[in-house]
N, C-alpha and C positions, 0 to 999 in steps of 0.2 A: 803660518797659514793665511789666506788670502778668499776673500769673500766676497760676493756683490753686495753691494745696497745702495738703496734709490738715498738720497742727500739733497737736502733742500739746503740752498744757498742764500742767504739774505740779505746779499748785494742789490742792486736797482740795476737793470730790472732782478726781479728774486726770479730762479732757475733749478729746478728738477734735475737731478744728475744720474742715473744711473752709474758706478763707478767699483771699481776695487779698492776695497781697502783693507788692511789688516784683521782676524779673528782677533775680538777683545777676552780675555785673562780674565777669569771673574775673582773678587777681594773676597775676604770673609762677609758674609753672611748673604753671599751671591750665587749664583750659581749660570752657567750657559746656556743658553735655552737653543736647540737645533727648530727653526722655524719653521712649521707645517704648510701654515695659510695668515692672512694676515686683511684685513676688512681695508679698502679704501674708503674713506667718509666722508661727508661733504665738509667739515672740520679743514680733511688735509687739503682741498681744493680752495678753502679759504687762507688757510696759511701758505698756499703757492700765490692766490690773488693778492694775496697783501691786506684783506680784510682782517685776518689775526694776526699776533705778534706773541713773541713768544716773551713771558713775562720773566723767568729763572734763566732760560741760556745763558752758559759760560760759551763764547766764543759768536761765528756768524755760519754756523752749520749742524744741521741737525739730520739724522736719517730719521723719517717719518715713519709713520704707522704706530696708534694705540688698540689697537685690536688684533689681537696677536694670540694663536698658541701654536704648539708644539711638542717639543718632548726635554727631559732634562739630559743635556749631552755632557756637560764637567762640571761637578761640586767647584767652590770654591774652599779656601781653608776651613778646617775644622764645622763644613757644611755636614751636619746627620738627619736634618726634617725634613729631607727628600732623597731622592734616589736614581741615579742613571739610570734612563728610559720610562722615567713617569711621564702622562700623556699629561697637560696642565694647560688651562686657558692663563692669558694676565688679566690681572687686575692694568687698568688702563693710567694708573699714577699709583705715588707714593708719599704718604708726610713727613717731611724732613721741616725738623723745627716750625711745628705748627704753620706749615703750608704746606699747601698741595700740587707736589709737580706732577706734571702730565708727561707722558710716555709718550714718545715720538714729538714732542712740544718743544719740554722742557730740559728733556735729557732723551738719547740716541733711543729710539725706537726698532719697529718690525719690519719695516720693506728691508728686511736683511735673509744674509743665510742662516745667521744666529745673531742673538742679541742676550745681554745682559742683565737678571732679573733680581731683584732684591726675595730672601725668600719669603719676607710676606707676603709679595705680592703674587705668590704662584694658588692655584685652584684650580683642585684636582678633579680631570671630568672622567665619566665613563668611557670604556671602550667601546660602546656604539654610538658616541657622539663623535660625527665625521671632525675633520678640524675645522673644515672648510666655515662648518653653522657653528662647529663654539667660537671661532676668531670673533665671529662681532657683537657676541654675548654684552659683554663689556662695550658701553656705549647705544650701539644702534640698537641694543634689547631692552638693555638696564636703564637708559636716558628714559623713555620711554614709561617700563617699570614704577620709579621710582617720582616723576611726571605723576602717576597716575595714585600712586599707594601713597606715599608721602606728602609732597606738592596741594595736589588736591584736593586726601583723600575721599577718593571715589565710592560712594556707599551701593549698596546693591539698590535696582530699579531707579537710581538716574539718571535722567537725561543727559545724554552728553553729546558734544561736538568735536569733528574731529579735520581741522583744516590744513591739508596736504596730505596724500597719502605715499609720501616716499619711504627711505629707509624707518625713520621714527618714526611714521603715523599709520604704516604697515604693523608695523609691530604694535602700536599703540591701538589699533581698532582691536587685536588678536587678545592683547591683555585686559581692556576694557570688555568683552566678551568674558574674560577667565574670572573676574572678580564681580559679575552681575548689574554692570553697567546697561539700561534700556531705557529707550531704544539709544542704539550708536547711531551718528548722522555723520557720514563722510561729506568732505568740500574740498574737491579738487579739479580745476580747468582742464586737463588731460582726461578725455573717455575713457584710454585704457587702464588711467589712476581708479577712478570711478567703476569700473568693472572689477580691479582687485579688491578694492576695498568692500564690495559685497564678497567676494568671493573668499575675504580673509574675517567674516563675519557683522558685515557693518549691515542694517538696515534699510537704510537707503542711503542715497550719494546723491549730490546736486551739483550744479556747476556754482563756482562764484559769479556768474555772470549772468545768473539768471535772475530777469527784476523780480520774481517772485520769492526770490531764496528765502527770506526774513515767514513770509507768511507760510512757506510750506514747511518750516521748521516750527512753527508755533502749531500748525494743521497734526503731522506728526508725532508732538508731544502733549496731545489734548490740549492744547491753547495753555502749557507750562509755562515755555520756552525753557532754554539749557538750563539745567543746572551748573555745567564747566565747559567748557568753550576748550579748546587747544589749541592754539600755533605752532605747528610744530614744519611753519612753511618760512620761520622767519621774515615774514614781509607784514611792513606798516599798515598796508593795505587790508590784511586778512583780519588783522587786530580791532578795526573799526569795523569795522565786518562783524565780527564775531558778539562784539559788544550788543550788539543792537538785537541782536538774536537770544539773547541772554534774560531767564526769567528773574525773579527777584531773590537776592541773595545769589546769583549766579557767579561763578570764579572764572577771571578770564587767566588762561593758566601761558604763562611764552616759554615754550620750551624750546623753539627755532631760534637762531640768533642774529640781531639786526645792530647796526651803527644809526639806523634812523629813530628820529623821533617818537617817544609813546603818545597817539593823539586818543583821547575820546572826546569826539563831538558833544554830544549829551550830557554833562556836567553833571546839572541838577540830575534830572534822572537818576545815573547812574550810582549819588547818593541818595535818593529818595529809595530808589531798590534797593538800599545797600550792596549793592553791588562789590566786588572784589579784584582787585590788580596782580595776581601773584605769579612772581619770576622765579625761573626755573634753571638748574644748572647740572648738569650730569646725575650722578649717583653715586652712593657707597659701597662700599669691598660687602657687604653683607647682602645688598640687596643682588649683588652682581649671583653671589653664593646660591641665595634662594630661586634665580632663576634654574643655575646646574641644576639645585633638584626638583623645581617642578618639570625639568626638563626628563630628569631622571625616569623620573613617574611619571610619564606621559600627557601631562598638564599643559603641555604649548609643544610646539612643530613646528620643526625651521627647515625643515628641508622645503620650502616654497622660496625661505630667504636668498636664498643662492643667485642670481641674476647673470654669472658669469666666475669662468674662474680663469686667470692669467698670469702669464709665467712674468716674475718678478722684475724680467730683461722688460719688460715691455708698462712696465707702471706708469709711465709718463702716456701710454694711450688708453690704459684703464682711466686716468683722473679724466683725459677728457671726455672718455665717452660717460663718466657721471657725472661732467659740467654739463652737456651738452644733451643730460637724460637719452641718448644711445639706447634702446629698446625699453625705457622708462624702467631701469636697472631699483633693485630696490638694496642688494647689494653685490658687487664686485669684489672678489678674491682675489687676492695676488697670492702663486705661489711657485717658492724660488724651486 
């Protein structure tokens, strides 16, 4: 059998090609998934443009896609922990020998009609959760959830700032509201993104170019400053600005990725006020299962997060749309 897959060729230059490849066969402890939806993430853009490079990939070609949902199509030999037809999302990676391999980066992912998944990476999803919303729970939702609950350890009524209201930041605002952060202040240069931040639950939304930004944030927090500031944008200038808006003991949490240096201009003040810098990356399997439960119990809603559904054959167009921020997307979803 032959299927379509969007494959990244890691030559110079890198190129994304939608091509026909054989449908893989599941081995022991694996199943073949019929992909119903796959998210397009900024990490995919960075893989294509060379900002990110796979660590453990064998060879120089990989099918992209780490945000995947679908149905179990074929069981590998001896597999009994799943059955054909099960509705599942896939964890964004798997552990191998103490290292975490990322789906769609270190091994073939879900920008394809079918993909393989190790049985322990399947997460059952309820019938009422559409595949288009389920697929991006791993990463687009679980990454900010882990940053909020594990890395930043946000407590109820703590004032927080969110820099960047894209795929991560928009979900971050929803989740911060869920855990009781208050006030939630969004910062984004795009008027449409600031408007969306307010719709998603932010108490205020400001332009980073506003010369009175720091004063406005301190006023909104009754003079306390931010207990935590999240960089969901991965922009060096954001980090310097966010530090100036934090109060004593404030935590700067780096969620968005950049290879640029981290600069803290007021080093003495940073130490005097015992502020902290916390790096963050990804999430654990537990964060994903928590979110599926929260969705099932109607604590979170992802209906507004699907900005567009695009045919798999048009994967390069979807990547361009995300990179160019056409329509200010939260998540573009590929549909085989």
